[in-house]
Residue frames as a rotation matrix with the C-alpha (Angstrom) as fourth column:
UNK 1
0.587 0.810 0.000 0.00
0.810 -0.587 0.000 0.00
0.000 0.000 -1.000 0.00
UNK 2
-0.194 -0.716 0.671 1.42
0.647 -0.607 -0.461 3.39
0.737 0.345 0.581 -0.89
UNK 3
-0.868 -0.279 -0.411 1.88
0.497 -0.505 -0.706 6.35
-0.010 -0.817 0.577 1.45
UNK 4
-0.727 0.643 0.241 -1.27
-0.459 -0.716 0.527 8.06
0.511 0.272 0.815 0.16
UNK 5
0.207 0.895 -0.394 -3.47
-0.279 0.440 0.853 5.28
0.938 -0.066 0.341 1.54
UNK 6
-0.312 -0.383 -0.870 -1.58
0.610 0.621 -0.492 4.40
0.728 -0.684 0.040 4.69
UNK 7
-0.986 -0.113 0.119 -2.65
-0.007 -0.696 -0.718 7.55
0.164 -0.709 0.686 6.54
UNK 8
-0.350 0.930 0.111 -6.40
-0.900 -0.301 -0.316 7.02
-0.260 -0.210 0.942 5.98
UNK 9
-0.836 0.104 0.538 -8.54
0.090 0.995 -0.052 3.95
-0.541 0.005 -0.841 5.99
UNK 10
0.029 0.946 0.323 -11.72
0.824 0.161 -0.543 5.49
-0.566 0.282 -0.775 4.51
UNK 11
-0.967 -0.176 0.186 -12.70
0.253 -0.773 0.581 7.93
0.042 0.609 0.792 1.78
UNK 12
-0.364 0.877 -0.314 -15.82
-0.158 -0.391 -0.907 10.07
-0.918 -0.280 0.281 1.73
UNK 13
0.370 0.604 0.706 -18.30
0.656 0.368 -0.659 9.80
-0.658 0.707 -0.261 -1.12
UNK 14
0.918 -0.058 -0.391 -16.96
-0.251 -0.851 -0.461 13.06
-0.306 0.522 -0.796 -2.54
UNK 15
-0.021 -1.000 -0.003 -13.39
-0.770 0.014 0.638 11.71
-0.638 0.016 -0.770 -2.46
UNK 16
-0.264 -0.009 0.965 -14.49
0.314 0.945 0.095 8.48
-0.912 0.328 -0.246 -4.16
UNK 17
0.774 0.587 0.239 -16.26
0.443 -0.231 -0.867 10.44
-0.453 0.776 -0.438 -6.91
UNK 18
0.663 -0.617 -0.425 -13.09
-0.683 -0.730 -0.006 12.48
-0.307 0.294 -0.905 -7.41
UNK 19
-0.204 -0.779 0.592 -10.94
-0.404 0.618 0.674 9.33
-0.892 -0.102 -0.442 -7.44
UNK 20
-0.306 0.165 0.937 -12.93
0.653 0.753 0.081 7.86
-0.693 0.637 -0.339 -10.32
UNK 21
-0.941 -0.085 -0.329 -13.69
-0.114 -0.833 0.542 11.20
-0.320 0.547 0.774 -11.98
UNK 22
-0.516 0.853 0.078 -17.43
0.660 0.337 0.672 10.68
0.547 0.398 -0.737 -11.79
UNK 23
-0.372 0.498 0.783 -20.35
-0.493 -0.821 0.287 12.75
0.786 -0.279 0.551 -10.53
UNK 24
-0.772 0.169 0.613 -22.08
-0.565 0.260 -0.783 12.06
-0.292 -0.951 -0.106 -7.22
UNK 25
0.332 0.936 -0.120 -25.07
-0.872 0.257 -0.416 10.81
-0.358 0.243 0.901 -9.23
UNK 26
0.270 -0.319 -0.908 -22.86
-0.599 0.683 -0.418 8.25
0.754 0.657 -0.006 -10.99
UNK 27
-0.812 -0.566 0.139 -21.49
-0.431 0.423 -0.797 7.11
0.393 -0.708 -0.588 -7.63
UNK 28
-0.295 0.816 0.498 -25.07
-0.781 0.095 -0.617 6.68
-0.551 -0.571 0.609 -6.41
UNK 29
0.602 0.525 -0.602 -25.80
-0.792 0.486 -0.369 4.52
0.099 0.699 0.708 -9.47
UNK 30
-0.218 -0.778 -0.589 -22.62
-0.523 0.603 -0.603 2.46
0.824 0.177 -0.538 -9.02
UNK 31
-0.785 -0.072 0.615 -23.64
-0.611 0.249 -0.751 1.69
-0.099 -0.966 -0.240 -5.43
UNK 32
0.027 0.939 0.343 -26.99
-0.689 0.266 -0.675 0.34
-0.725 -0.218 0.654 -6.59
UNK 33
0.492 0.085 -0.867 -25.84
-0.809 0.412 -0.419 -1.61
0.322 0.907 0.271 -9.66
UNK 34
0.629 -0.187 0.755 -25.22
-0.446 0.708 0.548 -5.09
-0.636 -0.681 0.362 -8.27
UNK 35
0.931 -0.289 0.223 -23.56
0.356 0.584 -0.729 -6.18
0.080 0.759 0.647 -11.54
UNK 36
0.495 -0.780 0.382 -20.66
-0.361 -0.584 -0.727 -3.80
0.790 0.222 -0.571 -10.83
UNK 37
0.511 -0.272 -0.815 -19.98
0.713 0.664 0.226 -5.23
0.480 -0.697 0.533 -7.40
UNK 38
-0.080 -0.547 0.833 -18.94
-0.060 -0.832 -0.552 -1.77
0.995 -0.094 0.034 -6.19
UNK 39
-0.708 -0.264 -0.655 -18.00
0.587 0.295 -0.754 -1.67
0.392 -0.918 -0.054 -2.49
UNK 40
0.382 0.913 0.141 -20.83
0.556 -0.349 0.754 -0.54
0.738 -0.210 -0.641 -0.25
UNK 41
-0.338 -0.538 0.772 -20.24
-0.229 -0.749 -0.622 2.39
0.913 -0.387 0.130 2.08
UNK 42
-0.367 0.223 -0.903 -20.45
0.920 0.230 -0.317 2.52
0.137 -0.947 -0.290 5.82
UNK 43
0.105 0.466 0.879 -22.72
0.259 -0.866 0.428 5.36
0.960 0.183 -0.211 6.90
UNK 44
-0.318 -0.272 -0.908 -21.67
0.948 -0.086 -0.306 7.44
0.005 -0.959 0.285 9.89
UNK 45
-0.276 0.297 -0.914 -23.65
0.338 -0.860 -0.381 10.54
-0.900 -0.414 0.137 10.84
UNK 46
0.713 0.701 0.006 -25.28
0.160 -0.155 -0.975 10.51
-0.682 0.696 -0.223 7.39
UNK 47
0.252 -0.703 -0.665 -21.86
-0.920 -0.387 0.061 10.52
-0.300 0.597 -0.744 5.68
UNK 48
0.998 0.028 -0.061 -20.84
-0.051 0.909 -0.414 7.70
0.044 0.417 0.908 3.37
UNK 49
0.192 -0.973 0.125 -17.41
-0.874 -0.112 0.472 6.27
-0.446 -0.200 -0.873 4.06
UNK 50
0.906 0.037 -0.422 -15.81
-0.301 0.756 -0.581 3.80
0.298 0.653 0.696 1.67
UNK 51
0.632 -0.703 0.327 -13.03
-0.051 0.383 0.922 1.52
-0.773 -0.599 0.207 2.87
UNK 52
0.270 -0.613 -0.742 -9.93
-0.914 -0.406 0.003 2.11
-0.303 0.677 -0.670 0.75
UNK 53
-0.668 -0.560 0.490 -8.90
-0.430 0.828 0.360 -1.57
-0.607 0.030 -0.794 0.86
UNK 54
-0.013 0.765 0.644 -12.26
0.424 0.588 -0.689 -2.56
-0.906 0.264 -0.332 -0.65
UNK 55
0.759 0.247 -0.602 -11.97
-0.345 -0.633 -0.693 0.09
-0.552 0.734 -0.395 -3.38
UNK 56
-0.174 -0.916 -0.361 -8.50
-0.928 0.029 0.371 -1.14
-0.330 0.400 -0.855 -4.31
UNK 57
-0.641 0.001 0.767 -9.70
0.016 1.000 0.012 -4.76
-0.767 0.021 -0.641 -4.39
UNK 58
0.466 0.872 0.149 -12.61
0.283 0.013 -0.959 -3.70
-0.839 0.489 -0.240 -6.63
UNK 59
0.512 -0.366 -0.777 -10.22
-0.758 -0.618 -0.208 -1.84
-0.404 0.696 -0.594 -8.95
UNK 60
-0.581 -0.805 0.125 -8.01
-0.682 0.564 0.465 -4.93
-0.445 0.185 -0.877 -9.22
UNK 61
-0.318 0.538 0.781 -10.96
0.325 0.836 -0.443 -7.20
-0.891 0.113 -0.440 -9.94
UNK 62
0.746 0.579 -0.329 -12.09
-0.051 -0.443 -0.895 -4.82
-0.664 0.685 -0.301 -12.71
UNK 63
0.138 -0.794 -0.591 -8.56
-0.929 -0.312 0.201 -4.73
-0.344 0.521 -0.781 -14.16
UNK 64
-0.676 -0.379 0.632 -8.40
-0.242 0.924 0.295 -8.52
-0.696 0.046 -0.717 -14.27
UNK 65
0.176 0.866 0.468 -11.68
0.374 0.380 -0.846 -8.63
-0.910 0.324 -0.257 -16.16
UNK 66
0.858 0.141 -0.494 -10.33
-0.327 -0.591 -0.737 -6.38
-0.396 0.794 -0.461 -18.92
UNK 67
-0.087 -0.993 -0.084 -6.92
-0.800 0.019 0.600 -8.06
-0.594 0.120 -0.796 -19.24
């Protein structure tokens, strides 16, 4: 894991949307599309938090599917 991820374990919904260069509406759709298998957030005080390890695992699984 690189230094960027070692300091934080979770990303907010806004940070996830920025990471994938998508809109919040697209993130909302990704969360609900079971075919994508996108990691589900943990909700704390009405804020969505996505576990970085799960996002990385999802990215790797998507990369394997296109290789």
